[in-house]
Biotite code that builds the C-alpha atoms (Angstrom):
import biotite.structure as struc

atoms = struc.array([
    struc.Atom([8.962, 21.020, 1.551], chain_id="A", res_id=1, res_name="UNK", atom_name="CA", element="C"),
    struc.Atom([8.476, 17.573, 3.360], chain_id="A", res_id=2, res_name="UNK", atom_name="CA", element="C"),
    struc.Atom([6.712, 16.674, 6.695], chain_id="A", res_id=3, res_name="UNK", atom_name="CA", element="C"),
    struc.Atom([6.529, 13.770, 8.455], chain_id="A", res_id=4, res_name="UNK", atom_name="CA", element="C"),
    struc.Atom([4.398, 12.546, 11.527], chain_id="A", res_id=5, res_name="UNK", atom_name="CA", element="C"),
    struc.Atom([3.592, 9.434, 13.409], chain_id="A", res_id=6, res_name="UNK", atom_name="CA", element="C"),
    struc.Atom([0.643, 7.200, 13.450], chain_id="A", res_id=7, res_name="UNK", atom_name="CA", element="C"),
    struc.Atom([0.203, 4.373, 16.460], chain_id="A", res_id=8, res_name="UNK", atom_name="CA", element="C"),
    struc.Atom([-1.552, 1.587, 14.439], chain_id="A", res_id=9, res_name="UNK", atom_name="CA", element="C"),
    struc.Atom([-3.038, -1.753, 16.346], chain_id="A", res_id=10, res_name="UNK", atom_name="CA", element="C"),
    struc.Atom([-0.180, -3.350, 13.927], chain_id="A", res_id=11, res_name="UNK", atom_name="CA", element="C"),
    struc.Atom([2.557, -0.975, 14.873], chain_id="A", res_id=12, res_name="UNK", atom_name="CA", element="C"),
    struc.Atom([4.011, 2.420, 14.485], chain_id="A", res_id=13, res_name="UNK", atom_name="CA", element="C"),
    struc.Atom([3.544, 4.038, 10.937], chain_id="A", res_id=14, res_name="UNK", atom_name="CA", element="C"),
    struc.Atom([5.460, 7.072, 9.618], chain_id="A", res_id=15, res_name="UNK", atom_name="CA", element="C"),
    struc.Atom([3.292, 9.591, 7.195], chain_id="A", res_id=16, res_name="UNK", atom_name="CA", element="C"),
    struc.Atom([5.160, 11.585, 4.626], chain_id="A", res_id=17, res_name="UNK", atom_name="CA", element="C"),
    struc.Atom([3.457, 14.610, 2.848], chain_id="A", res_id=18, res_name="UNK", atom_name="CA", element="C"),
    struc.Atom([4.309, 17.683, 0.928], chain_id="A", res_id=19, res_name="UNK", atom_name="CA", element="C"),
    struc.Atom([1.660, 20.436, 1.564], chain_id="A", res_id=20, res_name="UNK", atom_name="CA", element="C"),
    struc.Atom([-1.006, 19.106, -0.418], chain_id="A", res_id=21, res_name="UNK", atom_name="CA", element="C"),
    struc.Atom([-0.244, 15.354, -1.125], chain_id="A", res_id=22, res_name="UNK", atom_name="CA", element="C"),
    struc.Atom([1.096, 12.092, 0.584], chain_id="A", res_id=23, res_name="UNK", atom_name="CA", element="C"),
    struc.Atom([4.346, 10.824, -0.343], chain_id="A", res_id=24, res_name="UNK", atom_name="CA", element="C"),
    struc.Atom([4.598, 7.887, 1.751], chain_id="A", res_id=25, res_name="UNK", atom_name="CA", element="C"),
    struc.Atom([3.174, 5.668, 4.382], chain_id="A", res_id=26, res_name="UNK", atom_name="CA", element="C"),
    struc.Atom([5.185, 2.976, 6.115], chain_id="A", res_id=27, res_name="UNK", atom_name="CA", element="C"),
    struc.Atom([5.370, 0.546, 8.956], chain_id="A", res_id=28, res_name="UNK", atom_name="CA", element="C"),
    struc.Atom([8.178, 1.034, 11.521], chain_id="A", res_id=29, res_name="UNK", atom_name="CA", element="C"),
    struc.Atom([10.078, -1.822, 10.296], chain_id="A", res_id=30, res_name="UNK", atom_name="CA", element="C"),
    struc.Atom([8.984, -2.181, 6.797], chain_id="A", res_id=31, res_name="UNK", atom_name="CA", element="C"),
    struc.Atom([11.084, -3.253, 3.941], chain_id="A", res_id=32, res_name="UNK", atom_name="CA", element="C"),
    struc.Atom([12.122, -0.360, 1.965], chain_id="A", res_id=33, res_name="UNK", atom_name="CA", element="C"),
    struc.Atom([11.069, 2.183, 5.215], chain_id="A", res_id=34, res_name="UNK", atom_name="CA", element="C"),
    struc.Atom([11.537, 5.665, 4.222], chain_id="A", res_id=35, res_name="UNK", atom_name="CA", element="C"),
    struc.Atom([12.221, 4.857, 0.682], chain_id="A", res_id=36, res_name="UNK", atom_name="CA", element="C"),
    struc.Atom([14.211, 7.811, -0.856], chain_id="A", res_id=37, res_name="UNK", atom_name="CA", element="C"),
    struc.Atom([13.393, 10.336, 1.578], chain_id="A", res_id=38, res_name="UNK", atom_name="CA", element="C"),
    struc.Atom([15.505, 11.885, 4.230], chain_id="A", res_id=39, res_name="UNK", atom_name="CA", element="C"),
    struc.Atom([13.490, 11.443, 7.310], chain_id="A", res_id=40, res_name="UNK", atom_name="CA", element="C"),
    struc.Atom([16.016, 12.552, 9.591], chain_id="A", res_id=41, res_name="UNK", atom_name="CA", element="C"),
    struc.Atom([15.732, 16.021, 8.031], chain_id="A", res_id=42, res_name="UNK", atom_name="CA", element="C"),
    struc.Atom([11.988, 16.270, 7.678], chain_id="A", res_id=43, res_name="UNK", atom_name="CA", element="C"),
    struc.Atom([10.226, 18.592, 10.001], chain_id="A", res_id=44, res_name="UNK", atom_name="CA", element="C"),
    struc.Atom([7.537, 16.619, 12.136], chain_id="A", res_id=45, res_name="UNK", atom_name="CA", element="C"),
    struc.Atom([4.163, 18.489, 11.725], chain_id="A", res_id=46, res_name="UNK", atom_name="CA", element="C"),
    struc.Atom([0.427, 17.772, 11.332], chain_id="A", res_id=47, res_name="UNK", atom_name="CA", element="C"),
    struc.Atom([-0.230, 19.043, 8.034], chain_id="A", res_id=48, res_name="UNK", atom_name="CA", element="C"),
    struc.Atom([-3.831, 19.043, 6.795], chain_id="A", res_id=49, res_name="UNK", atom_name="CA", element="C"),
    struc.Atom([-3.753, 16.562, 4.577], chain_id="A", res_id=50, res_name="UNK", atom_name="CA", element="C"),
    struc.Atom([-1.790, 14.042, 7.168], chain_id="A", res_id=51, res_name="UNK", atom_name="CA", element="C"),
    struc.Atom([-4.605, 14.846, 9.336], chain_id="A", res_id=52, res_name="UNK", atom_name="CA", element="C"),
    struc.Atom([-6.779, 13.741, 6.664], chain_id="A", res_id=53, res_name="UNK", atom_name="CA", element="C"),
    struc.Atom([-4.966, 10.107, 6.331], chain_id="A", res_id=54, res_name="UNK", atom_name="CA", element="C"),
    struc.Atom([-4.530, 9.898, 10.369], chain_id="A", res_id=55, res_name="UNK", atom_name="CA", element="C"),
    struc.Atom([-8.718, 10.104, 10.362], chain_id="A", res_id=56, res_name="UNK", atom_name="CA", element="C"),
    struc.Atom([-8.878, 7.430, 7.433], chain_id="A", res_id=57, res_name="UNK", atom_name="CA", element="C"),
    struc.Atom([-6.771, 5.386, 9.332], chain_id="A", res_id=58, res_name="UNK", atom_name="CA", element="C"),
    struc.Atom([-8.759, 5.630, 12.296], chain_id="A", res_id=59, res_name="UNK", atom_name="CA", element="C"),
    struc.Atom([-11.922, 4.679, 10.524], chain_id="A", res_id=60, res_name="UNK", atom_name="CA", element="C"),
    struc.Atom([-9.922, 1.992, 8.870], chain_id="A", res_id=61, res_name="UNK", atom_name="CA", element="C"),
    struc.Atom([-8.699, 0.105, 11.992], chain_id="A", res_id=62, res_name="UNK", atom_name="CA", element="C"),
    struc.Atom([-11.996, 0.409, 13.369], chain_id="A", res_id=63, res_name="UNK", atom_name="CA", element="C"),
    struc.Atom([-13.274, -1.908, 10.915], chain_id="A", res_id=64, res_name="UNK", atom_name="CA", element="C"),
    struc.Atom([-14.756, 0.677, 8.207], chain_id="A", res_id=65, res_name="UNK", atom_name="CA", element="C"),
    struc.Atom([-14.444, 1.312, 4.851], chain_id="A", res_id=66, res_name="UNK", atom_name="CA", element="C"),
    struc.Atom([-13.431, 4.900, 4.359], chain_id="A", res_id=67, res_name="UNK", atom_name="CA", element="C"),
    struc.Atom([-13.731, 6.734, 1.348], chain_id="A", res_id=68, res_name="UNK", atom_name="CA", element="C"),
    struc.Atom([-10.140, 7.949, 0.017], chain_id="A", res_id=69, res_name="UNK", atom_name="CA", element="C"),
    struc.Atom([-9.792, 10.998, -2.214], chain_id="A", res_id=70, res_name="UNK", atom_name="CA", element="C"),
    struc.Atom([-7.170, 9.487, -4.629], chain_id="A", res_id=71, res_name="UNK", atom_name="CA", element="C"),
    struc.Atom([-5.929, 12.634, -5.477], chain_id="A", res_id=72, res_name="UNK", atom_name="CA", element="C"),
    struc.Atom([-4.209, 13.242, -2.308], chain_id="A", res_id=73, res_name="UNK", atom_name="CA", element="C"),
    struc.Atom([-1.733, 10.160, -3.240], chain_id="A", res_id=74, res_name="UNK", atom_name="CA", element="C"),
    struc.Atom([0.990, 11.019, -4.896], chain_id="A", res_id=75, res_name="UNK", atom_name="CA", element="C"),
    struc.Atom([3.739, 8.350, -4.774], chain_id="A", res_id=76, res_name="UNK", atom_name="CA", element="C"),
    struc.Atom([7.262, 9.053, -6.359], chain_id="A", res_id=77, res_name="UNK", atom_name="CA", element="C"),
    struc.Atom([7.767, 6.097, -8.433], chain_id="A", res_id=78, res_name="UNK", atom_name="CA", element="C"),
    struc.Atom([8.849, 4.965, -12.216], chain_id="A", res_id=79, res_name="UNK", atom_name="CA", element="C"),
    struc.Atom([6.290, 4.961, -14.952], chain_id="A", res_id=80, res_name="UNK", atom_name="CA", element="C"),
    struc.Atom([6.078, 1.086, -14.733], chain_id="A", res_id=81, res_name="UNK", atom_name="CA", element="C"),
    struc.Atom([5.632, 1.089, -10.887], chain_id="A", res_id=82, res_name="UNK", atom_name="CA", element="C"),
    struc.Atom([3.058, 4.209, -11.247], chain_id="A", res_id=83, res_name="UNK", atom_name="CA", element="C"),
    struc.Atom([0.936, 2.087, -13.284], chain_id="A", res_id=84, res_name="UNK", atom_name="CA", element="C"),
    struc.Atom([1.190, -0.959, -11.177], chain_id="A", res_id=85, res_name="UNK", atom_name="CA", element="C"),
    struc.Atom([0.243, 1.662, -8.016], chain_id="A", res_id=86, res_name="UNK", atom_name="CA", element="C"),
    struc.Atom([-2.586, 2.966, -10.201], chain_id="A", res_id=87, res_name="UNK", atom_name="CA", element="C"),
    struc.Atom([-3.856, -0.479, -11.033], chain_id="A", res_id=88, res_name="UNK", atom_name="CA", element="C"),
    struc.Atom([-3.784, -1.452, -7.079], chain_id="A", res_id=89, res_name="UNK", atom_name="CA", element="C"),
    struc.Atom([-5.970, 1.442, -6.228], chain_id="A", res_id=90, res_name="UNK", atom_name="CA", element="C"),
    struc.Atom([-8.652, -0.499, -8.114], chain_id="A", res_id=91, res_name="UNK", atom_name="CA", element="C"),
    struc.Atom([-8.388, -3.513, -5.954], chain_id="A", res_id=92, res_name="UNK", atom_name="CA", element="C"),
    struc.Atom([-11.768, -3.347, -3.978], chain_id="A", res_id=93, res_name="UNK", atom_name="CA", element="C"),
    struc.Atom([-11.815, -3.203, -0.205], chain_id="A", res_id=94, res_name="UNK", atom_name="CA", element="C"),
    struc.Atom([-12.075, -7.032, 1.129], chain_id="A", res_id=95, res_name="UNK", atom_name="CA", element="C"),
    struc.Atom([-11.075, -8.408, -2.282], chain_id="A", res_id=96, res_name="UNK", atom_name="CA", element="C"),
    struc.Atom([-7.502, -9.784, -3.545], chain_id="A", res_id=97, res_name="UNK", atom_name="CA", element="C"),
    struc.Atom([-5.688, -9.703, -7.005], chain_id="A", res_id=98, res_name="UNK", atom_name="CA", element="C"),
    struc.Atom([-2.955, -11.537, -8.179], chain_id="A", res_id=99, res_name="UNK", atom_name="CA", element="C"),
    struc.Atom([0.816, -10.100, -9.242], chain_id="A", res_id=100, res_name="UNK", atom_name="CA", element="C"),
    struc.Atom([-0.111, -11.743, -12.632], chain_id="A", res_id=101, res_name="UNK", atom_name="CA", element="C"),
    struc.Atom([-3.552, -10.043, -13.202], chain_id="A", res_id=102, res_name="UNK", atom_name="CA", element="C"),
    struc.Atom([-1.745, -6.761, -12.123], chain_id="A", res_id=103, res_name="UNK", atom_name="CA", element="C"),
    struc.Atom([0.749, -7.469, -14.682], chain_id="A", res_id=104, res_name="UNK", atom_name="CA", element="C"),
    struc.Atom([-1.738, -8.487, -17.384], chain_id="A", res_id=105, res_name="UNK", atom_name="CA", element="C"),
    struc.Atom([-3.713, -5.252, -16.507], chain_id="A", res_id=106, res_name="UNK", atom_name="CA", element="C"),
    struc.Atom([-0.699, -3.035, -17.073], chain_id="A", res_id=107, res_name="UNK", atom_name="CA", element="C"),
    struc.Atom([0.357, -4.777, -20.154], chain_id="A", res_id=108, res_name="UNK", atom_name="CA", element="C"),
    struc.Atom([-3.188, -4.438, -21.665], chain_id="A", res_id=109, res_name="UNK", atom_name="CA", element="C"),
    struc.Atom([-3.249, -0.805, -21.104], chain_id="A", res_id=110, res_name="UNK", atom_name="CA", element="C"),
    struc.Atom([-0.031, -0.287, -22.747], chain_id="A", res_id=111, res_name="UNK", atom_name="CA", element="C"),
    struc.Atom([0.067, -1.752, -26.301], chain_id="A", res_id=112, res_name="UNK", atom_name="CA", element="C"),
    struc.Atom([3.189, -3.338, -27.354], chain_id="A", res_id=113, res_name="UNK", atom_name="CA", element="C"),
    struc.Atom([4.473, -3.639, -23.790], chain_id="A", res_id=114, res_name="UNK", atom_name="CA", element="C"),
    struc.Atom([4.778, -6.827, -21.653], chain_id="A", res_id=115, res_name="UNK", atom_name="CA", element="C"),
    struc.Atom([5.117, -7.145, -18.084], chain_id="A", res_id=116, res_name="UNK", atom_name="CA", element="C"),
    struc.Atom([5.676, -10.224, -15.889], chain_id="A", res_id=117, res_name="UNK", atom_name="CA", element="C"),
    struc.Atom([4.218, -11.162, -12.608], chain_id="A", res_id=118, res_name="UNK", atom_name="CA", element="C"),
    struc.Atom([7.844, -10.796, -11.293], chain_id="A", res_id=119, res_name="UNK", atom_name="CA", element="C"),
    struc.Atom([7.905, -7.115, -12.213], chain_id="A", res_id=120, res_name="UNK", atom_name="CA", element="C"),
    struc.Atom([4.476, -6.712, -10.967], chain_id="A", res_id=121, res_name="UNK", atom_name="CA", element="C"),
    struc.Atom([5.691, -8.054, -7.538], chain_id="A", res_id=122, res_name="UNK", atom_name="CA", element="C"),
    struc.Atom([8.905, -5.904, -7.416], chain_id="A", res_id=123, res_name="UNK", atom_name="CA", element="C"),
    struc.Atom([6.644, -2.812, -8.106], chain_id="A", res_id=124, res_name="UNK", atom_name="CA", element="C"),
    struc.Atom([4.099, -3.599, -5.514], chain_id="A", res_id=125, res_name="UNK", atom_name="CA", element="C"),
    struc.Atom([7.179, -4.630, -3.148], chain_id="A", res_id=126, res_name="UNK", atom_name="CA", element="C"),
    struc.Atom([8.390, -1.027, -3.531], chain_id="A", res_id=127, res_name="UNK", atom_name="CA", element="C"),
    struc.Atom([4.596, 0.691, -3.046], chain_id="A", res_id=128, res_name="UNK", atom_name="CA", element="C"),
    struc.Atom([5.705, 3.608, -1.061], chain_id="A", res_id=129, res_name="UNK", atom_name="CA", element="C"),
    struc.Atom([2.288, 4.146, 0.342], chain_id="A", res_id=130, res_name="UNK", atom_name="CA", element="C"),
    struc.Atom([1.358, 1.127, 2.250], chain_id="A", res_id=131, res_name="UNK", atom_name="CA", element="C"),
    struc.Atom([-2.708, 0.463, 3.356], chain_id="A", res_id=132, res_name="UNK", atom_name="CA", element="C"),
    struc.Atom([-3.704, 3.591, 1.329], chain_id="A", res_id=133, res_name="UNK", atom_name="CA", element="C"),
    struc.Atom([-2.283, 2.108, -1.728], chain_id="A", res_id=134, res_name="UNK", atom_name="CA", element="C"),
    struc.Atom([-3.529, -1.392, -0.855], chain_id="A", res_id=135, res_name="UNK", atom_name="CA", element="C"),
    struc.Atom([-0.549, -3.580, -1.849], chain_id="A", res_id=136, res_name="UNK", atom_name="CA", element="C"),
    struc.Atom([-2.012, -6.449, 0.784], chain_id="A", res_id=137, res_name="UNK", atom_name="CA", element="C"),
    struc.Atom([-4.421, -7.106, -1.642], chain_id="A", res_id=138, res_name="UNK", atom_name="CA", element="C"),
    struc.Atom([-2.087, -8.948, -3.700], chain_id="A", res_id=139, res_name="UNK", atom_name="CA", element="C"),
    struc.Atom([-1.674, -12.722, -3.600], chain_id="A", res_id=140, res_name="UNK", atom_name="CA", element="C"),
    struc.Atom([-0.009, -15.287, -5.714], chain_id="A", res_id=141, res_name="UNK", atom_name="CA", element="C"),
    struc.Atom([-1.452, -16.812, -8.406], chain_id="A", res_id=142, res_name="UNK", atom_name="CA", element="C"),
    struc.Atom([-2.331, -19.874, -6.565], chain_id="A", res_id=143, res_name="UNK", atom_name="CA", element="C"),
    struc.Atom([-3.920, -17.817, -3.901], chain_id="A", res_id=144, res_name="UNK", atom_name="CA", element="C"),
    struc.Atom([-0.890, -18.176, -1.497], chain_id="A", res_id=145, res_name="UNK", atom_name="CA", element="C"),
    struc.Atom([-0.382, -14.937, 0.564], chain_id="A", res_id=146, res_name="UNK", atom_name="CA", element="C"),
    struc.Atom([3.334, -14.447, -0.322], chain_id="A", res_id=147, res_name="UNK", atom_name="CA", element="C"),
    struc.Atom([5.108, -11.211, 0.399], chain_id="A", res_id=148, res_name="UNK", atom_name="CA", element="C"),
    struc.Atom([4.440, -7.794, 2.036], chain_id="A", res_id=149, res_name="UNK", atom_name="CA", element="C"),
    struc.Atom([7.081, -5.567, 2.833], chain_id="A", res_id=150, res_name="UNK", atom_name="CA", element="C"),
    struc.Atom([5.313, -4.682, 6.270], chain_id="A", res_id=151, res_name="UNK", atom_name="CA", element="C"),
    struc.Atom([5.365, -8.479, 7.178], chain_id="A", res_id=152, res_name="UNK", atom_name="CA", element="C"),
    struc.Atom([2.908, -11.464, 6.070], chain_id="A", res_id=153, res_name="UNK", atom_name="CA", element="C"),
    struc.Atom([1.203, -11.509, 9.887], chain_id="A", res_id=154, res_name="UNK", atom_name="CA", element="C"),
    struc.Atom([0.375, -7.854, 9.003], chain_id="A", res_id=155, res_name="UNK", atom_name="CA", element="C"),
    struc.Atom([-0.979, -8.877, 5.339], chain_id="A", res_id=156, res_name="UNK", atom_name="CA", element="C"),
    struc.Atom([-2.803, -11.406, 7.026], chain_id="A", res_id=157, res_name="UNK", atom_name="CA", element="C"),
    struc.Atom([-4.181, -8.748, 9.865], chain_id="A", res_id=158, res_name="UNK", atom_name="CA", element="C"),
    struc.Atom([-4.973, -6.176, 6.871], chain_id="A", res_id=159, res_name="UNK", atom_name="CA", element="C"),
    struc.Atom([-7.257, -8.846, 5.116], chain_id="A", res_id=160, res_name="UNK", atom_name="CA", element="C"),
    struc.Atom([-8.816, -10.012, 7.821], chain_id="A", res_id=161, res_name="UNK", atom_name="CA", element="C"),
    struc.Atom([-9.845, -6.489, 9.058], chain_id="A", res_id=162, res_name="UNK", atom_name="CA", element="C"),
    struc.Atom([-11.379, -5.990, 5.608], chain_id="A", res_id=163, res_name="UNK", atom_name="CA", element="C"),
    struc.Atom([-13.161, -9.214, 6.002], chain_id="A", res_id=164, res_name="UNK", atom_name="CA", element="C"),
    struc.Atom([-11.457, -11.281, 3.316], chain_id="A", res_id=165, res_name="UNK", atom_name="CA", element="C"),
    struc.Atom([-12.691, -14.927, 3.474], chain_id="A", res_id=166, res_name="UNK", atom_name="CA", element="C"),
    struc.Atom([-11.029, -16.252, 6.695], chain_id="A", res_id=167, res_name="UNK", atom_name="CA", element="C"),
    struc.Atom([-10.569, -19.827, 5.575], chain_id="A", res_id=168, res_name="UNK", atom_name="CA", element="C"),
    struc.Atom([-8.273, -18.570, 2.817], chain_id="A", res_id=169, res_name="UNK", atom_name="CA", element="C"),
    struc.Atom([-6.161, -17.016, 5.254], chain_id="A", res_id=170, res_name="UNK", atom_name="CA", element="C"),
    struc.Atom([-5.809, -20.255, 7.352], chain_id="A", res_id=171, res_name="UNK", atom_name="CA", element="C"),
    struc.Atom([-4.310, -22.124, 4.884], chain_id="A", res_id=172, res_name="UNK", atom_name="CA", element="C"),
    struc.Atom([-1.888, -19.449, 3.279], chain_id="A", res_id=173, res_name="UNK", atom_name="CA", element="C"),
    struc.Atom([1.367, -20.337, 2.050], chain_id="A", res_id=174, res_name="UNK", atom_name="CA", element="C"),
    struc.Atom([4.708, -18.063, 2.482], chain_id="A", res_id=175, res_name="UNK", atom_name="CA", element="C"),
])
């Protein structure tokens, strides 16, 4: 059974989806791919322990802290390739960025005989069902441009600024 809950963040309303033990989704209300494959209309609204854990994490995060998150509570439903990209995203440190190409190269290097492109990595990042917790906002173009974010480029900039990312890089961003 899946449960849903709302969280009011400084950047807008967020919907959180969980089962009894893990987080399945976290989206801004107007985000692309909102709700992913889930039927949010039929879900029970509830404050499960794992949802409360995430809300506490979000409180600390939006307060400017770098809270620790137990990655075992994250269970995104994704294709194997997208899962590899999401796993690589989990290793991008707070306040730092990586590029779509670097993600693609990392996944390809972990799978002998397989190739990956920045475009494919971008598609996987764009469909990340657990925003913020799986930090897709930390991905930039190879040239450093702050391109694309399913939650909107302004939110991407705000999230990076919250994490203390070098503001001069944000001031000259290209969309």
